N, C-alpha and C positions, 0 to 999 in steps of 0.2 A: 288179632286185627289183620286185615288183608289190604294191601295197596297194590291194585292191579293183579299181577301174577306172583306177587311176593307175600308170603305170610310171615308176620312178626309175632312170635309167641307160639302157642301150642297148635298143632295140626289136628283138626277135627273135621267132621263132615260139613259143618256150617261154613268154615273157612275154605274148604276145598271147593264147595259150590261157588263161592265168590271168585276163586281162581278160574274156574271153568267159565263163569259168566264173563269175566274180563277177557278171556281168550276168545269167546264166541262173539262178543259185541265190539271188541277192539277199541278203537279210539273214541267211540261214542258211549262207552260204558260209564265213564265219570259224568259227562254231561247229562245223560239220562238219569243217573242216580241223583245228581244234584237237583235237576228239574223236578223229579218225583218228590224229593224231600221238600223242596220249596212249595210246590203245589199243596202238599199235605199240611204244611204250616199255615198257608193262606186259608185253606178250607177250615182248619181248626179255629183260626181267628174269626173267620166269618160266622161260624156256627156257635161261637162263644165258648168253645172248649179251650180255655186258656191255661189250665193246670198242666204244667210240664209239656207245653205245646211242641217244643223241639224234640224231646225224647219220644213222645207219642207219635210224632210225624215220622221219626226214624223207624219206628216199629211197623209203619204202614208203607214203607218204600217197597216197590215191587220186587227188587232184588233181595231184600231182607225176608219178605214173605216166602220167596222161593227157597232161600237158604235154610230158614227155620223148618219149612215143610220137608226138606230133604233129610233132616236128621238132627236138627238142633245142635247141641254141643257135644254129642256123643262121639266117642273115639271111632276111628276108622279101622275096620278089620281088613288086613292085607292078605288074608288067605294063607298060602304056604309060607309067605315071608314072615308071618307072625310066629310060626313054629320053628323058625331057625333054618329053614331050607333055602 
């Protein structure tokens, strides 16, 4: 899980993308995330897709799409740092 520029738990590509998103968007990151999630929930309710509406809305948040597209939950390769140099 990522909260702004802090990762709680394992470091992977998905969470690293969230850190960069928070750095790029600054103070508007959380409001955009929340608004995107809320709009997704509303659209799911309007279209009658009520099964797991909150979870499915989370999966369609623009920042989540971006993070999953960047590498999902795979580990990060740090290049030379990985080999002990």
